[in-house]
C-alpha positions as CSV (number, residue, x, y, z in Angstrom):
1,M,13.5,24.3,39.2
2,V,11.7,21.1,40.0
3,Y,10.3,20.6,43.4
4,T,10.1,17.1,45.0
5,R,9.0,15.9,48.4
6,T,11.5,14.2,50.6
7,E,10.8,10.6,51.8
8,S,11.5,11.4,55.5
9,R,8.6,10.7,57.9
10,C,9.7,13.5,60.2
11,D,9.9,16.2,57.6
12,R,7.0,15.4,55.2
13,D,6.2,18.9,54.2
14,A,9.7,20.0,53.5
15,L,10.5,20.7,49.9
16,V,13.8,20.1,48.3
17,T,14.8,21.9,45.2
18,T,16.7,20.1,42.5
19,P,18.0,21.7,39.3
20,G,15.8,20.9,36.2
21,P,16.7,20.6,32.6
22,R,18.3,23.7,31.0
23,L,16.5,25.1,28.0
24,V,18.5,26.5,25.2
25,P,17.0,28.1,22.1
26,A,17.3,26.0,18.9
27,P,19.6,27.4,16.2
28,R,18.0,29.2,13.3
29,L,17.9,27.3,10.0
30,E,18.5,29.4,7.0
31,P,18.0,28.4,3.3
32,P,21.3,27.8,1.4
33,T,22.9,30.8,-0.2
34,E,24.0,31.2,-3.8
35,S,27.6,30.1,-3.0
36,R,26.4,26.8,-1.4
37,T,24.1,25.9,-4.3
38,S,26.7,26.4,-7.1
39,T,28.5,23.2,-6.1
40,V,25.4,21.0,-6.1
41,Q,25.3,18.7,-9.2
42,P,22.0,18.5,-11.1
43,I,20.0,15.3,-10.7
44,P,20.2,13.3,-13.9
45,K,16.9,12.5,-15.6
46,A,15.6,9.0,-15.1
47,V,15.8,6.5,-17.9
48,P,12.4,6.2,-19.4
49,A,10.7,3.0,-18.4
50,R,9.6,0.4,-20.9
51,P,6.0,0.6,-21.8
52,P,3.9,-1.9,-19.7
53,I,3.1,-5.2,-21.3
54,D,-0.5,-5.7,-21.9
55,H,-1.6,-9.1,-20.4
56,G,-5.2,-8.6,-21.3
57,P,-7.7,-8.6,-18.5
58,F,-5.4,-10.5,-16.1
59,P,-4.6,-10.4,-13.2
60,M,-8.2,-10.3,-12.2
61,W,-9.4,-9.9,-8.6
62,S,-12.7,-10.7,-6.9
63,E,-13.8,-13.6,-9.2
64,N,-17.6,-14.1,-8.8
65,G,-20.1,-16.7,-9.7
66,D,-19.3,-20.4,-10.4
67,I,-15.5,-20.1,-10.0
68,R,-15.8,-18.5,-6.6
69,E,-18.4,-21.1,-5.4
70,Q,-16.3,-24.0,-6.6
71,T,-13.2,-22.6,-4.9
72,W,-15.1,-22.1,-1.7
73,H,-16.4,-25.7,-1.7
74,L,-12.9,-27.1,-2.5
75,L,-11.2,-25.2,0.3
76,A,-14.0,-26.2,2.7
77,N,-13.5,-29.8,1.7
78,I,-9.7,-29.5,2.2
79,L,-10.4,-28.1,5.7
80,E,-12.7,-31.1,6.4
81,V,-9.7,-33.4,5.6
82,L,-7.7,-31.5,8.2
83,D,-10.6,-31.9,10.7
84,H,-10.7,-35.7,10.1
85,R,-14.2,-35.5,8.7
86,R,-13.2,-36.6,5.2
87,T,-10.2,-38.5,3.7
88,A,-7.9,-36.9,1.2
89,R,-8.6,-39.7,-1.2
90,Q,-12.2,-38.5,-1.5
91,L,-10.8,-35.3,-3.2
92,R,-8.5,-37.1,-5.6
93,N,-10.3,-35.6,-8.7
94,H,-9.6,-32.1,-7.3
95,L,-6.1,-32.5,-5.8
96,S,-2.8,-33.1,-7.4
97,R,-1.0,-36.3,-6.2
98,P,1.6,-34.4,-4.1
99,M,-1.3,-32.5,-2.5
100,I,-3.1,-35.7,-1.5
101,A,0.1,-37.0,0.2
102,S,0.7,-33.7,1.9
103,L,-2.8,-33.4,3.2
104,E,-2.8,-37.0,4.6
105,T,0.4,-36.2,6.4
106,R,-0.9,-32.8,7.8
107,A,-4.1,-34.4,8.9
108,K,-2.2,-36.6,11.3
109,T,-0.8,-33.7,13.3
110,T,-3.7,-31.2,13.3
111,R,-6.5,-31.0,15.7
112,G,-9.5,-28.7,16.2
113,Q,-12.4,-27.7,13.9
114,R,-11.9,-25.3,11.0
115,Q,-14.5,-23.1,9.4
116,L,-13.9,-21.1,6.2
117,H,-14.7,-17.4,7.0
118,T,-13.6,-15.2,4.1
119,L,-12.3,-15.9,0.6
120,H,-10.3,-13.7,-1.9
121,I,-9.5,-14.8,-5.4
122,C,-7.0,-13.6,-8.0
123,R,-6.5,-15.0,-11.5
124,P,-2.9,-14.2,-12.6
125,R,-3.6,-16.2,-15.8
126,P,-6.8,-17.6,-17.4
127,D,-5.8,-21.1,-16.3
128,V,-4.6,-20.3,-12.7
129,I,-6.5,-19.2,-9.6
130,E,-4.7,-18.1,-6.5
131,A,-6.9,-17.9,-3.4
132,C,-6.4,-16.7,0.1
133,A,-8.8,-17.1,3.0
134,T,-9.3,-16.7,6.7
135,V,-10.3,-19.7,8.7
136,W,-11.7,-19.9,12.3
137,V,-10.0,-22.7,14.3
138,R,-11.8,-23.9,17.4
139,E,-10.0,-26.2,19.7
140,P,-11.2,-27.7,23.0
141,A,-10.4,-25.5,26.1
142,R,-9.0,-22.7,23.9
143,P,-10.6,-19.6,22.5
144,P,-11.2,-19.5,18.7
145,R,-8.4,-18.1,16.6
146,A,-8.1,-16.9,13.0
147,V,-5.7,-18.5,10.6
148,A,-4.8,-17.5,7.1
149,I,-4.7,-20.1,4.2
150,A,-3.5,-19.8,0.7
151,A,-4.1,-22.1,-2.3
152,R,-3.3,-22.4,-6.0
153,L,-5.6,-24.0,-8.4
154,E,-4.7,-24.9,-12.0
155,H,-7.1,-25.8,-14.8
156,R,-5.8,-29.2,-16.1
157,Q,-7.7,-31.8,-18.2
158,R,-11.0,-29.9,-18.1
159,R,-11.0,-29.5,-14.3
160,W,-9.6,-27.4,-11.5
161,L,-6.8,-29.1,-9.5
162,C,-5.4,-27.7,-6.2
163,T,-1.7,-27.9,-6.7
164,A,-0.6,-26.0,-3.5
165,F,-2.1,-25.4,-0.1
166,R,-0.6,-23.5,2.8
167,S,-1.9,-22.8,6.3
168,M,-0.2,-19.9,8.1
C-alpha cells in the first residue's frame, strides 16, 4: 500500500490509502533441453577472408616535422583568408584554382576571428595528406566556440597544394 496525504485544508493529517503496484515473481528461465537443441541448425563456417593487401607504411598517422609545420602554417593562412586578414590570391602557390574561388566566396559570408588550436594528420598515400583540426572562433558579443575543419593536400609539381577545405 502507498500512503498519500490529501489536499484538503481541513483534514491535513488524514492519510488515504491507495493500492500500489502488484509484485509477481519472475518466471524461471531454464536452459534448453536435448529435444529443443536437436532442431537447431549448426552455424556455417565463415568464408575465409582474403589476405590483407600490404600498402607499405601507409596510411600513416601523426606526421611530425616539416610536413606538420607546413600543414599548420597553410591552414593558419587559410583561416586568415576567412578572417579577411589576407586575400586568397596570396596563397595561389598553395591552393588549387577551385580552392581559391571557393575561399574568396566563403570569405564574403564569414565573420569573427579564427585561431588554429589542434591538428591531426594522416597520409593515406605518399603524395596525399589529409588533415583535421579544431579552430576557436571568436565573434563580437558571443562566447568563443570550437569548430572542426578538414583539408586535403596533394603533392603536385614539387609542392603541396590544398585541393579541399571544409569547415564544419
